[in-house]
VORO-282586 format. One record per residue (C-alpha): chain; x, y, z. Coordinates in steps of 0.2 Angstrom, whole numbers, m for minus. Layout:
<rs>
A,X,Y,Z
...
</rs>
This chain:
<rs>
A,515,387,m262
A,511,365,m264
A,522,365,m248
A,514,377,m237
A,496,366,m240
A,506,353,m233
A,509,363,m218
A,492,369,m217
A,484,351,m216
A,498,344,m207
A,494,360,m195
A,476,356,m198
A,478,338,m192
A,491,338,m178
A,477,350,m171
A,464,337,m170
A,476,326,m164
A,481,336,m150
A,464,338,m145
A,458,320,m146
A,473,317,m134
A,475,331,m122
A,459,322,m109
A,470,307,m113
A,488,317,m107
A,476,324,m91
A,476,306,m85
A,493,301,m88
A,504,316,m87
A,508,318,m68
A,521,328,m69
A,522,348,m77
A,531,344,m88
A,523,331,m96
A,507,341,m97
A,515,355,m105
A,520,343,m120
A,504,341,m122
A,495,357,m118
A,507,363,m132
A,499,353,m145
A,484,362,m147
A,472,374,m140
A,470,362,m121
A,473,364,m104
A,475,350,m90
A,470,363,m76
A,452,362,m85
A,451,344,m79
A,452,329,m88
A,439,329,m100
A,436,309,m110
A,438,306,m126
A,417,303,m128
A,416,318,m114
A,411,309,m98
A,421,316,m85
A,436,307,m71
A,426,297,m56
A,429,295,m42
A,421,282,m28
A,412,291,m12
A,419,277,3
A,411,277,21
A,412,294,29
A,415,305,13
A,412,323,13
A,415,337,m2
A,432,340,7
A,436,325,8
A,431,322,m14
A,436,335,m17
A,454,332,m8
A,454,312,m15
A,450,323,m33
A,466,332,m30
A,456,352,m34
A,450,365,m24
A,432,363,m16
A,424,378,m28
A,431,368,m44
A,424,349,m34
A,407,358,m32
A,409,364,m50
A,407,348,m59
A,396,342,m45
A,380,353,m48
A,366,349,m38
A,355,353,m22
A,361,345,m7
A,374,337,m17
A,383,336,1
A,371,327,9
A,367,313,0
A,379,303,m4
A,380,284,m8
A,393,274,m4
A,398,269,m20
A,390,283,m26
A,402,288,m41
A,407,311,m44
A,415,322,m55
A,433,325,m51
A,437,335,m70
A,422,343,m80
A,409,333,m93
A,394,323,m87
A,395,305,m77
A,401,293,m86
A,386,275,m88
A,393,263,m75
A,379,251,m76
A,383,234,m82
A,380,229,m99
A,371,212,m103
A,382,198,m110
A,384,191,m128
A,375,178,m123
A,359,184,m119
A,363,183,m101
A,362,197,m90
A,380,202,m82
A,381,192,m64
A,387,197,m48
A,394,188,m32
A,387,197,m15
A,402,199,m4
A,402,201,15
A,398,217,20
A,390,222,5
A,371,228,3
A,360,234,m9
A,362,250,m11
A,381,249,m13
A,381,236,m24
A,370,249,m34
A,377,266,m32
A,396,257,m36
A,385,253,m55
A,373,266,m59
A,359,258,m54
A,345,265,m45
A,339,254,m27
A,323,250,m39
A,332,246,m52
A,339,232,m42
A,327,226,m37
A,317,227,m51
A,334,217,m60
A,331,203,m48
A,316,199,m47
A,319,180,m54
A,337,179,m48
A,337,164,m39
A,342,163,m17
A,337,184,m18
A,325,188,m6
A,325,207,m5
A,338,218,2
A,334,219,19
A,341,199,19
A,353,202,8
A,367,184,9
A,384,183,5
A,387,171,m10
A,369,178,m18
A,373,181,m35
A,362,196,m45
A,358,205,m60
A,367,221,m63
A,357,223,m82
A,344,215,m92
A,347,200,m99
A,339,182,m88
A,348,177,m71
A,363,168,m70
A,364,150,m62
A,367,151,m43
A,384,147,m37
A,389,130,m33
A,388,123,m14
A,402,111,m19
A,391,95,m7
A,376,98,m12
A,367,82,m23
A,352,92,m27
A,344,107,m32
A,353,120,m48
A,369,120,m33
A,375,105,m37
A,392,105,m46
A,395,108,m65
A,377,109,m66
A,373,114,m86
A,363,130,m88
A,344,125,m94
A,336,139,m104
A,324,144,m91
A,332,146,m80
A,318,156,m68
A,319,148,m49
A,302,137,m52
A,312,128,m65
A,329,128,m58
A,321,119,m40
A,316,104,m52
A,335,100,m56
A,345,88,m47
A,328,79,m42
A,332,67,m24
A,329,50,m25
A,311,43,m17
A,307,59,m18
A,317,63,m5
A,314,86,m1
A,328,94,m9
A,334,109,6
A,341,125,m2
A,358,119,4
A,356,106,m9
A,354,90,3
A,340,78,4
A,332,75,16
A,312,72,27
A,311,77,43
A,308,95,43
A,323,103,39
A,321,97,22
A,307,97,19
A,298,112,25
A,292,123,13
A,295,145,11
A,281,156,20
A,263,154,6
A,267,165,m4
A,288,169,m6
A,296,162,m22
A,304,147,m21
A,326,145,m16
A,323,156,m2
A,333,149,13
A,329,145,23
A,316,129,16
A,312,118,6
A,314,120,m14
A,308,103,m22
A,295,88,m15
A,291,98,2
A,280,90,10
A,278,75,24
A,267,67,20
A,258,52,36
A,246,38,32
A,234,32,46
A,224,16,41
A,208,13,54
A,211,m5,53
A,229,m16,57
A,235,m31,45
A,246,m39,58
A,256,m55,46
A,262,m67,60
A,274,m79,58
A,284,m94,67
A,297,m107,65
A,286,m122,58
A,274,m115,51
A,270,m105,38
A,264,m88,39
A,247,m81,46
A,235,m68,39
A,221,m62,54
A,215,m43,52
A,212,m34,66
A,195,m37,69
A,199,m57,73
A,210,m52,86
A,204,m36,94
A,201,m45,110
A,216,m51,111
A,230,m41,100
A,236,m22,110
A,234,m9,97
A,248,m1,99
A,256,16,82
A,277,15,77
A,288,13,63
A,296,m1,59
A,311,m4,52
A,319,m19,42
A,334,m24,36
A,341,m43,26
A,358,m47,33
A,367,m63,26
A,348,m71,15
A,344,m64,38
A,328,m54,38
A,333,m43,53
A,317,m31,63
A,320,m16,74
A,306,m17,86
</rs>
């Protein structure tokens, strides 16, 4: 009697185990004999499709040019069966590149990436030929959700101007540090830059300022000409290209009077005002650059 009860308990356990293993058998067992072995363990048919233990379906992602016919073929199931797994009006007419579709019964899994343990977002570096909709689709996001997640992401100026090398946020969490530029000398993309706690574009732009308050360009270079100092259009976010990210100005100082220092070999310096020499000195504007070489001062005309 004891043996009968034990056998009944074992059979019950085997039935539960077989039901939980059967979904895995479909994904792993490629030949008919292997499938039959798992099916014989319990009340499950691999022909019903591979339902994962969590109730989600097995998936494939839509490629460029895919149709319901081609996707059903890739899933290895008849088109009618494929359509029964993927219901919805106009389903076959509204594919997004990268979109997940079911190849078995069950619900689509949640593909949205999760926030990292340190509180930062799950990040993704944009590749050549990527565009927002395909990135969003393959990660279970809508285009609107992608835009919202990257409102404070360095280098993201919208989906219309998406550039390779920009690091995007694909989950909630603090913004990522931008991808380093090997020769950058200023800004947040200087190599080996520790991540500050505040990674807003405005705060990142203050990192590694240029010497002498020179302009820092989007590419992490210092300079004083227009290509370095021209700020982005008014109202646009800092950290988008092309444009300056820090000390974005070119100051021109003008003085109505000219102060002249005259030097001679046999006398000291004489100071004269513009009024004193107004009739004898031709006024002109220019820039002189001087340097000290071997204790001598050289001035370029």
